[in-house]
N, C-alpha and C positions, 0 to 999 in steps of 0.2 A: 629665511626660505620658509621655516616653519611658521613665523607670524603672518606670512604672505600667503601661505595656503591656507591658514586659518580664517583670514580675511577674505579670501576667494570663496570657501565654502558658506561662510556667513552670508556673502552677497548672493550666492546661488539660491540658498535656503529662504532668504529674504524675498528674493523675487519670486519663488515658489508660492511661498506665503501668501503673497499679495495676489495670486491667481494669474501672474503673468506667464505666458507660455514661450518656453525657451526652444521650441522646436521651430523648424521652417515654417511660414504661414501657407495656409492654403490660400492659392491665388485664383481668384474668380475675375475673368475679363468682362469689362464693360465697352461697348463699341456705341458710339452715341454721336449725334451731329452737334457738334460742341461750337462750330463755327457755320456759316453758311444760312441760308435762308430760314432753316429749321432750327436754329441754335437755342431758341427757347425750349424746343422739347427737349435737346440735349441737355440743357443746364438743369431742368427739372429732373431728367433721368440721373444725371450725376448725383445731383444732391438726395434724391430718395435713396437709391443704391447705397450710397455712402453712409446716409442716416441708419439704414436696416445693418449695415456691417458693423456700425458702431454698437448697435443695439446686441448683436450676436455676440461680438467680443466682450461686451461687459457682462455677458451671462456666461462666460467662460469659452467661447470659441467653439470649434467643432472638431471634434476627436482628439481634444487636448491640444489644439491648435489654433492660432489666431487666424482670421480671415483678412486677406489683403486684396482690395479692390484695384485691377490694373486697367486704367482708363486709356482708350484710343479714339482719336477725333475721325470720324468718315466723312465730315463735312457735308453728309447728305448727298454724296456723289458716289456713282457706283465705281469707279476707277480709284477713288481715293479710299474706298472701302475695302476694294481686294487688296491693296499695299497695305492698308492697316490689319486687315486679317492676318496676312503672312506673317507681318511684324509681331502680332499678338501672339501667334501659333508657336513662336521660338521662345517665348517667355515664361514656360512651364506651367500654364494655366490648365485647370482642369474642366473649365466650363466657361461660357461666354454668354452675357446678358446682352439682347440688342439684335437688330437695332430698330430705328424707324424708318419707313419707307421699304416697299416691296422690292424696288429695282435695286436698291443698296443692299438690302439682305440677300438677293439672288446672286449678287457680285461676290457676295463672302461665304455662303453656305456650304458651297463644294469644298472649299480650302478648310474650313473647319472639320467636315467629313472625313476628308481624306487625312487629315491629321489627329482623328479620333478624338475630337474635342466637342463636349456637348454644346449645343447652341438652344438659347431660348428666347426667340424673337418676340418684340412687344408692340409693334405697331406695322406689322407687315401682312396683308389680308390677302394678298393674291392667291387664287387658288392653286396654282400651279407648284407654289413653294412645297407642298406636300404632297405632290402628286408623283414625286421623283424617286421616291423610295429611300430617303437619306435615312440612315440608322440613327444619326446623333442630332437630328434638327426638330425641335418643338416650337410651338407658339401660344403665348397666353391670350393673344387676341383672337377674335372669331374669323371667319373666310368671306371673302366676296358673295360667294353664293346665297349664304344667309342674308347678307347685307342687302344683295339685290332682290331678295325675296321680299323682305321688310320695305325697301323702297317702292317696289311695284304694287304692293298693298297699300302704301301710304298714298301714293300718285291716285290709285283707283278711288281710296275711301273719300279724298278731298275733290273727287268729280272731274279731274282734267281728262280730256279727251285727245289733245294734240301736244305732243311732248317734243322737245328739242333736246338732245344729248350732246354735252360738250366734256371732253377728257383732255388729256395731254400727252397721250401715247407712252405714259409710264406704264410698268407692270401692273401695278395696282390700280390706276385710273382705267387705263383701256380694258382690264379684266372686268371691273365693276360696270363698265360702259356696255360692254358686250352681254353681260349677264341682265343688266335691266332692258336692254334693247329686245332681247330674245323674250323675256317674260312679259313685257308690256305687249309687244305684239302678239304674243300667243292669247293674251287676254283681250284682244281686238282694239288697243290703243294705237293710234296712229303717231308715227314717229316721223316728224317733219323736218329734222335735221339732225344730223351724226357727224361730228367733225371734232378735230383736235387743236387747242393751241399750242404754242411753244412755252415751255416752263422757263421762268426767267424774265419774259418779256414785260414791258411796262406799260404799252399802249396797246388796248383791246378794242378801241372803238371800230377798227375793220371788222373783225368777228362780232362785235355786237350789233354792227348793222346788218352783217347777214343773218344773224339769228333773228333780229326784229323782223325782217323781211319774210322770214319763214312762217310767222305768225302763230307761234307757239301758246298755249294757254299756261305752260309752265316750262321752266328750263331744271333739267335733272344735270348738275354739275359733279362730275367724278373725280377732279384734280384736288390740288391742295391749297390751304389757306392764303398764302402770300398772294397769289394769282387772283385767287377769289375776291379778296379783299378789294384790289384794284378794279375788277370787273364790276362789283356792286357799287363803288364809287363812281365809275364813269358810265355806269347804267344810270344811276339817279341823275347825273349830269346831262344826260340826254333825254331826260325826262320820259323813260320808258317803264312802266310801272309792272311789267310782269314778273310774278314771283318765282324765286330760285328755290331749289331742293337739292342739298348736297350731301356728298358721302362722309364718312367719318374723318377723313383727312382734313375737313375744314374745322373740326372742332378744335380751336385753340383761340384763347383771347386776344392773341395779336390780330384775329380775324378783323375785330371790331376797330382796333387801334388803327388798321390799315384803312378800312371802308370809312370810318366815322359811324356815329352812332345810327344818324338819320338814316344813311344809306343801308346799314347791316339790318335795321327794326324790319321785322317780318319774315326774315330768311329762316327757313327750316334745313335741319340735317339730322342726319341718321348717326348714332354713335351708342356705344356701351355708355352706361351711367356716367357722368362727370363726378369729379371726386366729391362735391358736397352732397350729392344724391346718394351716396354708398351708405347702406344701412347699418353696416356691422359694427359692433362696438370695439373690436380691434382695429378696425380702419379709423373711427372717429378718434381712437387713442393716439393712433401713429399721426395722424393729420394735425391733430393738437401739438404734439412734439415736434413735428416739421414746422408749423406756424412759429412756434417758440423759437426755433433755430432760425429760420430764413427770413420771418415777418410776413409771409402770407402763404397760403394754400398753393399748392402746385398748378399749374394752369390747365392742363388737360389729362385726360384719361389715360394716354398712352405712357406718360412716365410712371403712373401708378401700376401699369401692365408690366412696366420694365421692373418695379419691386416687387411684383408677383413672380416675373423669372427668377429674380434673386431669391426668393424664399421656396421657389420650386428646387432650385439648385442645395440649397441649405438643409431643406427637409429631406430631400432625397439623400444627401451624405449622412443625415443622422439616422435614416431607416435602414439604410444599406450598411452604415458602419463602415463605408469606403469612400475613397474619391476617385476610383476606376470609373472613367467614363462608359465603359462597357455594362458594367453593373448598375449605373445611374439609369442610361437609357433603358435597360431591361425592365427596371423598377417602373419607370415612368410610363412605358410602353404597356404595361400589364392591365392598365385602365381602372383596377380595383382600388387602388390607392387616392384618397381623396386629400389634397394638400390645402391647408387653410391659408387663403391668400388676403390682400386687401381687397379684393373684387369679390369674396367668396370662395366657395369650394372651387380647388381646381384639380382637374383628372385629365388624361389625354386618350385618345383613340389609338389604333395601331399606324395610323399615318404621323402622328404627333400634334394632330390638330386638338384643341381645347372642346371638351364636351359641354355642351349647354347651350342656351339660347340667351342672348345678352343684349341685343340691339334695342333701343328706345329712339323716340322722335323729340327732338327740341326745336324751340322757337326763341329768335333771339329778339328781346323786348325793346322798349323804348329808351331804356337805361343800358342797353348794351349786355343784359344779363342771359345767361342759357337758361330757358325755362322749358323743364319736363312736361311733354305733353300726356294727357291721359290716354290711354290705351284704347 
């Protein structure tokens, strides 16, 4: 018995000396679309958050405990997200990062708030998400009213007078379409078409024919990249050269894969800077480590903003020396503390919205690259 006790104590001391924590881990949830039409976003979200967690644990963890990422798949679907959130809320998590898609986030944010779990969304820009007064909801992405303002300015700057607006009735797309519609009309731009497509469809020739009949100078598309890729391809097949400008949900390399380079060339979209355009040394070092591990950089900015969500949680835990969600929320709502994120300094206002202007304009070139346009 004595020999066994000595061996046991030796093992404990050896583990402690190696910097391994014997306490229960701090669990941080990650809700992402690992399957479904947005799976490429979810895969990058998972890879980025896991790599950041590895880095935190390599530095000794948080409050003497390791960090464990608990992943659930929302499949980019509101109903699935609701069930995923309920399941995640029973697993002892203190905070959750995600998700991508405003309607998906909207289906889950009330569940997390009711369970006093901090939520940091990364790709959910619908205005109403932060107008509900939820104590535990924050987002590292900007809002659609800011995006709508930049869209209206861009359309005016490019000299278009007759605009068609196409959305998909989701929280994000309809909200952005409404914002753009109001701002453009206010500035004297004629809206010649305002209608919705059905997400998940593959044949858009009927709605393209209606759009063409409206004779717009430009089409402002506020939906997501899977549908737009098909629309651009089918638009080219019908030899209709009208330019398209889109919202930030079209910022994904899969857009070019779906449309083809020829059809995607000349497409403009609004977005926070894509990963390769982020100027921060911290970000460059992280992307280098990411490429070394996964063989390529993350595809879009939304997964990087999920990384910002994870850093927001971990830095708040460090600053408050607590995992109490109420204390973390109070710290973040204060707005005086700037957290160093992958996309720059992060702070929040009283509603949980990120402070600061981040939108830029991009154009797809002949090689399918997303090229930042001069302001």
